[in-house]
C-alpha positions in Angstrom: 24.4 16.5 10.5 24.4 12.8 9.8 21.2 11.2 8.5 19.7 8.9 11.2 19.3 5.2 10.5 15.8 5.2 12.0 13.4 8.0 12.6 10.5 7.6 15.0 7.5 10.0 14.6 5.2 10.3 17.5 1.8 12.0 16.8 1.2 15.0 19.1 -1.8 16.3 17.3 -4.5 17.9 19.6 -8.2 18.1 18.8 -10.7 20.3 20.6 -12.3 18.8 23.8 -15.3 16.7 23.0 -14.2 15.6 19.6 -15.4 12.0 19.4 -12.1 10.8 17.8 -10.0 12.2 20.7 -6.4 12.9 19.9 -2.9 11.5 20.6 -2.0 14.6 22.7 -5.0 14.0 25.0 -3.9 10.4 25.3 -0.4 11.3 26.6 1.7 11.6 23.4 4.0 14.3 24.8 5.0 12.0 27.7 5.5 9.1 25.3 7.8 11.3 23.1 9.7 12.5 26.1 10.1 8.9 27.3 11.2 7.8 23.8 13.9 10.5 23.7 15.1 9.6 27.1 15.3 5.9 26.3 17.2 6.5 23.1 19.6 8.8 25.0 20.1 6.3 27.9 20.9 3.5 25.4 23.3 5.7 23.5 21.3 5.3 20.3 21.3 9.0 19.3 22.1 10.3 16.7 21.6 7.0 14.8 17.9 7.0 15.9 15.9 10.2 16.1 12.5 10.7 17.7 10.4 13.7 16.9 6.8 15.0 17.2 4.5 14.7 14.3 1.2 16.1 13.3 -1.8 13.8 12.8 -0.8 10.4 11.4 -4.4 9.2 11.2 -6.0 6.5 13.4 -6.9 9.0 16.1 -9.1 6.4 17.8 -6.0 4.2 18.2 -3.7 6.9 19.7 -1.0 7.3 20.7 0.1 6.6 17.2 3.8 6.3 16.2 5.6 5.3 13.0 9.2 4.0 12.6 11.0 4.8 9.4 12.5 3.5 7.2 10.9 0.3 8.6 7.4 1.6 7.8 6.1 0.0 11.0 3.1 1.7 12.6 2.3 1.4 16.3 -0.9 2.3 18.2 -2.1 2.8 21.7 1.5 3.4 22.8 1.9 4.3 26.5 5.0 5.5 28.4 5.5 2.0 29.9 5.7 0.5 26.3 8.7 2.7 25.3 11.5 0.5 26.8 10.1 -2.5 25.0 9.8 -0.6 21.7 13.4 0.6 22.0 14.8 -2.8 23.1 12.8 -5.0 20.8 12.3 -2.9 17.7 15.2 -0.4 17.7 18.0 -2.6 19.2 16.9 -6.1 18.2 15.0 -5.4 15.0 11.9 -7.2 16.3 8.5 -5.7 15.7 6.4 -5.4 18.9 3.3 -7.3 17.6 1.0 -6.3 20.4 1.2 -2.6 19.5 1.0 -3.0 15.7 -1.6 -0.7 14.1 -4.2 -2.4 11.9 -3.8 -0.7 8.6 -6.8 -2.4 7.1 -5.0 -4.2 4.3 
């Protein structure tokens, strides 16, 4: 199997109901991951770009959280409707989607 040029990790971590931080899964991360895989497939980007589920990436309050490697770009509050923009702008055009960037506090 060839190593992908980019790997997108989507947090699908789930916390118990009532946890004040919430979780990416409760915010729709499974649908985001499915949409990402579909968009990559529809744009013939696989296997050069891979999207997989991840455990907790931190930043639960900012979920759905996603990270793109090797770019080391972290996105937050990703929704299904954001996926086409992420694929077109970031994956295809190498442009970071600024409005979804996660504040890493540095």
